[in-house]
Backbone bond lengths (Angstrom), bond angles and torsions (degrees), N, CA, C in turn:
res aa  C-N    CA-C-N  psi(-1)  N-CA   C-N-CA  omega(-1)  CA-C   N-CA-C  phi
1 M - - - 1.400 - - 1.521 108.54 -
2 T 1.320 122.22 137.35 1.346 127.40 -178.58 1.417 110.18 -85.13
3 T 1.340 119.02 134.35 1.572 120.66 179.70 1.567 105.43 -81.27
4 K 1.354 115.11 125.44 1.438 124.35 164.42 1.432 110.79 -93.31
5 R 1.361 115.78 125.66 1.485 116.36 174.48 1.489 113.92 -66.25
6 P 1.328 120.95 147.04 1.474 123.76 174.44 1.463 111.84 -54.29
7 R 1.230 119.43 140.56 1.502 121.31 178.20 1.504 109.32 -109.56
8 F 1.261 121.68 129.14 1.511 123.33 175.76 1.517 110.82 -73.55
9 A 1.243 121.96 138.88 1.477 126.66 171.75 1.511 112.17 -155.47
10 L 1.244 117.19 160.30 1.448 123.14 170.49 1.463 103.68 -101.90
11 V 1.406 115.45 103.65 1.367 123.15 -171.92 1.477 110.42 -93.78
12 L 1.407 118.17 152.09 1.413 124.43 179.91 1.544 111.03 -69.85
13 V 1.275 123.27 125.74 1.450 127.82 -178.66 1.588 109.66 -59.29
14 A 1.343 112.06 -39.91 1.484 121.36 -173.67 1.597 111.30 -65.92
15 R 1.432 114.59 -21.51 1.465 115.79 179.10 1.529 115.87 -92.16
16 L 1.387 114.80 -7.62 1.447 119.31 -176.91 1.523 112.58 -75.80
17 R 1.401 115.66 145.09 1.376 120.51 176.12 1.540 110.36 -121.30
18 A 1.335 112.86 127.97 1.466 119.47 179.03 1.535 108.99 -82.48
19 H 1.276 115.47 154.99 1.405 123.15 168.30 1.476 112.58 -124.03
20 E 1.292 118.48 -5.08 1.509 122.85 178.79 1.561 111.09 -129.87
21 E 1.199 117.91 146.00 1.461 124.64 167.49 1.493 109.88 -64.34
22 I 1.330 116.80 166.34 1.431 119.37 -179.18 1.567 106.12 -124.88
23 D 1.330 113.53 161.55 1.418 122.29 177.62 1.634 109.93 -99.14
24 P 1.331 121.54 107.89 1.494 121.50 -170.35 1.508 107.13 -54.09
25 A 1.214 121.53 -42.20 1.564 119.98 -174.89 1.600 112.00 -58.44
26 K 1.337 111.14 -36.12 1.502 118.84 176.99 1.510 111.47 -68.34
27 V 1.343 114.26 -41.81 1.454 119.06 172.00 1.483 114.41 -52.03
28 E 1.385 111.61 -50.59 1.558 116.20 -176.25 1.504 107.50 -61.29
29 E 1.291 117.89 -45.38 1.491 121.33 175.32 1.556 111.46 -48.24
30 L 1.251 117.04 -46.52 1.411 124.30 -178.56 1.514 114.17 -65.87
31 V 1.458 113.18 -45.36 1.460 117.39 175.07 1.456 110.51 -56.13
32 D 1.337 120.06 -44.55 1.446 119.53 178.81 1.449 115.27 -64.83
33 E 1.410 115.63 -35.50 1.456 114.50 -177.50 1.552 108.82 -73.02
34 F 1.343 119.25 -31.26 1.428 119.44 -177.52 1.476 110.63 -76.28
35 R 1.426 117.72 -31.37 1.394 117.51 175.65 1.514 112.11 -73.22
36 R 1.308 120.52 -28.18 1.459 130.31 -179.49 1.568 105.90 -69.33
37 S 1.310 114.45 -56.58 1.484 124.26 -172.34 1.498 113.77 -79.39
38 G 1.343 116.15 -33.88 1.366 122.43 -175.76 1.649 112.37 72.95
39 V 1.398 113.60 15.56 1.475 116.12 -169.20 1.618 104.38 -140.42
40 F 1.393 109.37 137.31 1.392 117.35 166.25 1.512 111.72 -95.04
41 L 1.258 122.89 100.19 1.488 126.32 -165.52 1.369 117.29 -74.80
42 D 1.318 118.93 -54.17 1.472 131.33 -176.75 1.437 115.52 -99.57
43 P 1.453 124.23 109.77 1.299 122.29 -179.26 1.493 116.04 -61.58
44 I 1.227 126.43 149.47 1.519 125.79 176.01 1.530 107.71 -73.92
45 W 1.316 118.32 177.00 1.513 120.75 177.19 1.550 101.81 -118.68
46 V 1.285 117.33 137.99 1.423 126.16 -174.23 1.584 109.48 -132.19
47 A 1.370 119.39 130.99 1.386 115.73 175.37 1.547 111.13 -76.24
48 R 1.340 115.69 128.93 1.517 124.60 -179.28 1.580 105.13 -65.63
49 G 1.412 115.67 131.34 1.406 123.20 176.25 1.495 113.82 90.22
50 T 1.261 122.55 -23.26 1.530 124.56 179.39 1.554 109.20 -116.01
51 D 1.266 120.67 -15.77 1.449 122.18 -169.17 1.451 119.28 51.78
52 V 1.264 117.21 28.83 1.554 122.39 -177.54 1.549 100.55 -84.39
53 I 1.390 111.52 131.95 1.467 122.75 172.93 1.586 107.80 -71.63
54 L 1.373 116.91 115.64 1.491 119.69 178.52 1.523 109.79 -92.74
55 N 1.377 112.84 -25.68 1.550 115.53 -175.81 1.438 105.29 -156.44
56 G 1.325 120.48 117.15 1.492 122.32 178.56 1.327 119.82 123.28
57 H 1.411 117.48 24.90 1.571 119.90 176.02 1.467 109.74 -55.10
58 H 1.274 117.32 -50.78 1.570 116.61 -174.82 1.603 110.76 -63.65
59 R 1.247 116.78 -40.31 1.471 119.06 176.57 1.578 115.63 -60.24
60 V 1.426 111.78 -38.83 1.521 118.86 175.36 1.556 106.42 -64.73
61 A 1.303 121.42 -48.45 1.369 128.58 -177.66 1.600 109.83 -57.27
62 A 1.267 119.89 -43.63 1.366 126.39 -178.42 1.537 112.25 -69.90
63 A 1.431 113.46 -44.51 1.480 116.24 173.71 1.551 111.58 -61.71
64 R 1.355 118.19 -38.67 1.463 122.38 177.25 1.506 109.99 -56.37
65 R 1.348 116.67 -44.38 1.512 124.84 -179.43 1.547 108.54 -58.82
66 L 1.360 115.69 -40.00 1.397 119.50 -179.73 1.591 114.87 -79.51
67 G 1.239 114.15 2.98 1.465 116.74 -179.25 1.533 117.33 86.57
68 A 1.338 119.40 9.04 1.386 124.42 179.73 1.600 111.82 -64.96
69 T 1.333 113.33 135.30 1.492 117.86 172.64 1.441 110.87 -101.07
70 R 1.360 123.79 -9.12 1.392 124.71 178.86 1.551 104.93 -137.12
71 V 1.292 114.79 159.75 1.482 124.36 170.13 1.520 110.29 -140.85
72 P 1.395 114.58 143.48 1.431 120.70 178.95 1.657 110.04 -68.94
73 A 1.287 116.02 133.56 1.455 118.79 -175.84 1.576 112.36 -146.14
74 W 1.165 108.95 148.99 1.519 120.79 167.93 1.563 108.33 -92.42
75 V 1.318 118.24 106.13 1.389 116.47 -178.35 1.510 109.97 -95.05
76 V 1.383 108.48 123.17 1.511 113.60 -169.03 1.538 112.82 -122.71
77 D 1.277 122.07 159.08 1.443 133.04 -178.25 1.570 98.39 -85.13
78 Y 1.439 114.74 100.96 1.470 121.93 -178.30 1.528 110.86 -65.64
79 D 1.198 120.49 -21.44 1.449 121.76 179.11 1.682 112.30 -88.03
80 D 1.252 114.03 -7.09 1.414 117.74 170.82 1.449 117.39 -55.16
81 R 1.330 124.58 140.94 1.381 120.81 176.42 1.575 116.95 -67.91
82 D 1.328 110.73 -19.35 1.444 118.13 179.68 1.570 113.72 -75.69
83 V 1.372 115.43 -4.36 1.403 122.86 172.96 1.458 110.37 -106.49
84 S 1.340 120.58 113.62 1.344 122.72 -179.81 1.453 117.35 -112.84
85 L 1.329 122.37 160.64 1.273 128.88 -173.24 1.547 113.57 -130.72
86 D 1.344 114.06 124.25 1.529 116.66 -179.22 1.562 105.76 -140.43
87 R 1.295 116.59 -169.06 1.486 122.48 176.61 1.467 108.30 -116.60
88 W 1.398 116.69 153.65 1.405 116.76 173.11 1.561 107.80 -85.59
89 Q 1.276 121.79 -22.73 1.511 120.36 176.61 1.488 107.51 -122.59
90 P 1.241 117.20 161.19 1.516 121.85 -178.69 1.644 105.74 -60.90
91 G 1.297 109.78 149.23 1.471 115.25 177.56 1.596 107.30 163.98
92 P 1.299 112.43 179.35 1.447 120.83 -178.65 1.653 108.65 -58.05
93 A 1.235 111.85 145.89 1.645 116.26 174.48 1.467 107.51 -60.54
94 L 1.401 114.42 147.42 1.476 125.89 178.29 1.498 104.46 -114.47
95 S 1.401 110.00 154.46 1.478 119.26 177.38 1.466 106.43 -114.51
96 K 1.341 112.55 152.59 1.452 117.65 171.28 1.473 115.42 -57.73
97 Q 1.278 111.32 -36.91 1.582 119.52 -175.78 1.546 106.61 -68.98
98 E 1.414 117.37 -36.26 1.436 117.12 171.91 1.431 115.82 -62.17
99 V 1.393 118.91 -39.36 1.489 124.99 -176.41 1.577 102.70 -62.86
100 V 1.336 119.42 -51.99 1.489 122.00 178.10 1.503 114.16 -56.14
101 A 1.328 114.96 -46.95 1.540 119.66 -178.15 1.486 111.15 -58.45
102 R 1.497 115.00 -46.10 1.399 117.82 179.41 1.511 113.05 -61.06
103 A 1.249 118.44 -38.34 1.493 123.87 -179.23 1.511 107.91 -65.40
104 R 1.287 114.84 -46.91 1.436 111.87 178.52 1.447 118.67 -67.74
105 Q 1.359 118.35 -30.09 1.553 126.24 178.59 1.536 110.61 -82.85
106 G 1.314 116.93 -16.51 1.519 118.53 -175.05 1.572 111.86 79.19
107 K 1.218 116.12 10.88 1.500 124.31 179.78 1.474 110.76 -88.16
108 L 1.390 117.80 79.75 1.450 123.99 -171.33 1.430 118.67 -71.19
109 F 1.254 121.15 143.14 1.537 121.81 169.12 1.479 109.26 -76.21
110 P 1.289 121.15 162.81 1.432 123.72 174.77 1.532 107.74 -64.06
111 P 1.336 117.63 158.66 1.393 117.22 179.38 1.519 115.85 -61.75
112 K 1.362 113.28 141.71 1.548 121.99 177.28 1.527 105.47 66.77
113 T 1.291 125.06 42.10 1.398 127.28 171.77 1.529 109.35 -84.31
114 T 1.390 115.02 -58.34 1.404 118.92 -172.91 1.611 111.77 -87.64
115 R 1.200 115.95 150.58 1.471 121.26 171.01 1.497 111.01 -136.23
116 H 1.428 107.80 109.21 1.410 118.90 177.40 1.536 110.68 -92.53
117 R 1.462 112.20 144.52 1.369 117.39 167.85 1.513 112.15 -129.20
118 I 1.256 112.94 146.98 1.563 113.27 172.36 1.583 108.51 -126.32
119 A 1.296 106.46 130.15 1.498 113.27 -179.98 1.460 116.42 -90.54
120 L 1.341 114.74 35.29 1.433 127.47 178.15 1.546 104.88 -131.19
121 P 1.308 110.03 158.49 1.467 119.34 178.87 1.520 112.83 -61.26
122 T 1.268 119.74 125.05 1.405 128.30 173.10 1.608 110.29 -136.46
123 P 1.343 115.67 67.28 1.417 115.57 -171.40 1.431 113.93 -77.70
124 P 1.391 116.65 163.93 1.505 118.71 175.10 1.535 111.54 -52.81
125 R 1.242 119.78 142.27 1.461 122.55 166.67 1.489 113.30 -132.39
126 P 1.323 115.64 81.81 1.464 119.63 -173.80 1.546 109.33 -47.60
127 T 1.269 115.31 126.36 1.508 117.91 178.15 1.658 104.99 -131.47
128 P 1.377 112.54 125.44 1.464 116.12 178.29 1.511 110.47 -58.85
129 I 1.350 112.79 136.46 1.442 117.41 179.37 1.612 112.06 -64.67
130 A 1.277 119.42 -26.62 1.456 123.12 171.10 1.473 113.32 -56.34
131 R 1.389 115.88 -33.97 1.546 115.36 -178.95 1.565 109.89 -77.52
132 L 1.275 119.74 -7.94 1.453 122.97 -175.96 1.567 109.71 -95.25
133 L 1.341 112.15 -17.51 1.456 118.09 -175.95 1.546 109.23 -80.24
134 P 1.353 115.78 156.29 1.540 117.02 176.46 1.510 108.93 -62.78
135 R 1.358 115.70 142.50 1.533 119.54 -177.13 1.531 104.59 -95.14
136 P 1.350 113.43 149.00 1.491 112.74 171.32 1.463 110.98 -60.96
137 R 1.348 119.63 154.13 1.464 122.68 -174.85 1.492 113.14 -54.41
138 A 1.338 116.44 -44.22 1.493 117.79 179.52 1.436 113.93 -56.21
139 Q 1.324 124.41 -25.33 1.531 128.20 -168.85 1.561 106.59 -95.89
140 R 1.417 118.19 -9.10 1.460 119.01 -178.05 1.483 107.63 -65.89
141 R 1.289 115.59 145.95 1.461 118.32 177.20 1.576 114.03 -61.93
142 G 1.247 118.22 128.76 1.460 119.02 174.25 1.546 110.81 89.78
143 S 1.300 118.44 -5.87 1.428 118.00 -179.20 1.576 107.71 -104.40
144 K 1.361 113.51 145.78 1.390 117.88 -176.98 1.583 106.87 -104.91
145 P 1.305 119.01 155.43 1.422 117.47 177.10 1.502 109.79 -69.11
146 S 1.242 118.35 141.78 1.376 122.68 -173.10 1.593 108.51 -82.11
147 R 1.343 113.94 137.61 1.526 121.25 179.87 1.567 106.56 -109.62
148 P 1.366 111.72 144.16 1.519 110.89 169.57 1.472 114.69 -55.86
149 R 1.310 118.02 139.04 1.402 126.13 179.83 1.606 107.73 -79.84
150 P 1.347 117.49 133.52 1.441 114.09 174.48 1.509 113.42 -60.26
151 R 1.366 123.25 147.07 1.381 126.30 174.60 1.421 109.91 -69.32
152 S 1.307 119.65 132.35 1.564 120.81 176.54 1.517 109.03 -75.67
153 R 1.279 107.61 144.92 1.473 110.17 -179.56 1.562 104.51 -112.11
154 S 1.344 108.78 141.01 1.472 117.43 -177.57 1.458 108.16 -75.36
155 R 1.294 117.99 137.96 1.499 119.39 177.09 1.484 111.18 -85.07
156 A 1.300 119.29 -19.08 1.465 118.85 172.90 1.483 108.92 -84.74
157 G 1.225 118.05 135.85 1.517 126.67 -179.77 1.523 109.97 -58.29
158 P 1.234 116.09 -176.94 1.455 121.37 169.40 1.517 114.58 -60.31
159 A 1.322 116.87 137.62 1.434 120.44 -177.45 1.538 108.24 -64.58
160 S 1.364 113.04 145.21 1.444 113.99 -174.09 1.562 113.51 -64.80
161 G 1.260 119.13 140.32 1.334 123.31 178.80 1.550 112.72 83.01
162 S 1.395 116.03 8.55 1.371 115.97 -179.00 1.645 111.92 -95.82
163 E 1.407 111.96 -4.57 1.466 109.09 -178.55 1.415 107.47 -103.24
């Protein structure tokens, strides 16, 4: 199997699929950190083709709370041998197929069940939080600021008896 390097992207939050629950207290800590620093430092890891979050559930939840529509991510080939799956705590072995199935079904594991590792570079990519928020329409690429339309004038004069 050929190793595909992770690809950096700003992925749409709405497309992401969780496979683990989150700890609300941890999300609040991250919201405060993001507000304080103004930066999303470490990209999440996302499985190419399925949009399953492999690492970063709490960061995604915190970004959502701040109104972000995108998050920085390393998009990886989940089937690649350089992406491994383990558990944080002792327990039965997990499979990548089970992780994807749970994400699709919405049957989430408890927080911090799965531990993914990637044997390829996934360095920090500091991304300003402001870059992740929706942009006003006038600032979107390719769109022009809207101008008021001139009022159309009727060619026919006032109707008789209306004055």
